[in-house]
C-alpha positions in Angstrom: -28.5 234.0 172.7 -28.9 237.7 173.2 -32.3 237.6 171.5 -33.2 234.6 173.7 -32.3 236.5 176.7 -33.9 239.8 175.8 -37.2 238.5 174.2 -37.6 235.8 177.0 -37.2 238.4 179.6 -39.8 240.8 177.9 -42.3 237.9 177.0 -41.8 235.2 179.7 -39.9 236.3 182.7 -41.5 239.6 183.3 -45.3 238.4 183.1 -44.2 235.6 185.5 -42.8 237.9 187.9 -46.0 240.1 187.8 -47.7 236.8 189.2 -48.1 236.7 192.8 -49.7 233.5 193.1 -48.6 229.9 193.7 -44.7 229.5 193.7 -44.2 233.0 192.4 -45.0 234.3 195.9 -41.7 233.1 197.1 -38.7 235.3 197.0 -36.5 232.7 196.1 -38.5 231.5 193.1 -38.7 235.3 191.9 -34.9 235.3 191.8 -34.3 231.8 190.4 -36.7 232.1 187.4 -34.8 235.0 185.6 -31.5 233.8 186.9 -31.9 230.3 185.4 -33.3 231.9 182.1 -30.4 234.2 181.6 -27.8 231.5 182.7 -29.2 229.2 180.0 -28.6 232.0 177.5 -25.0 232.5 179.0 -24.3 228.7 178.6 -25.5 229.0 175.0 -22.6 231.5 174.6 -20.1 229.0 175.9 -21.4 226.7 173.2 -21.0 229.4 170.6 -17.4 230.2 171.8 -16.5 226.7 171.6 -17.7 226.2 168.0 -16.0 229.5 167.0 -12.8 228.4 168.5 -13.1 225.0 166.7 -13.6 226.7 163.3 -11.0 229.4 163.8 -8.3 228.2 166.3 -8.9 224.5 166.6 -5.7 224.1 168.7 -7.0 226.4 171.3 -10.6 225.0 171.4 -9.9 223.2 174.7 -8.5 226.3 176.5 -11.5 228.5 175.3 -14.0 226.2 176.4 -12.5 225.5 179.7 -11.9 229.2 180.3 -15.5 230.2 179.3 -16.9 227.5 181.5 -14.8 228.3 184.4 -15.5 232.1 184.2 -19.4 231.7 183.6 -19.9 229.1 186.3 -17.8 230.5 188.9 -19.7 234.1 188.5 -22.9 232.3 188.2 -22.3 230.4 191.5 -21.5 233.5 193.3 -24.4 235.4 191.8 -26.6 232.5 192.8 -25.1 232.4 196.4 -25.8 236.3 197.0 -29.1 236.6 195.1 -30.6 233.7 196.9 -29.0 234.5 200.1 -27.5 230.9 199.9 -30.9 229.3 200.0 -30.7 227.8 196.4 -29.2 224.4 196.5 -27.6 225.0 193.1 -24.9 227.7 194.0 -22.3 225.3 195.6 -22.4 223.0 192.4 -22.4 226.1 190.1 -19.4 227.4 191.9 -17.6 224.1 192.0 -18.0 223.6 188.4 -16.5 226.9 187.6 -13.6 226.6 190.1 -12.8 223.1 188.9 -12.6 224.2 185.3 -10.3 227.1 186.2 -8.1 224.8 188.2 -8.1 222.5 185.1 -7.1 225.4 183.0 -4.2 226.3 185.2 -3.2 222.7 185.2 -2.8 222.6 181.3 
């Protein structure tokens, strides 16, 4: 996932951000494109953490998955809200996923 994030940033995201035509003229698009790329990589880390927990500590796989999901999505929602100045429609949903996962973790 680190390779996906770093190489994608260099080979895809930076060239896209150099474009100043079409949708890439808009500040919101210029924020969302790299944000979504790196969020995808981070979600891949959640999957990796879940699989590792399943392999090493199957009894704790649910806790690891819920905790990782809660943390990543809460932070992503907050970063999205701040970075997009609350213009991106996704930030409340990302934040809600994270907060609900953390509430579920506390309820276990």
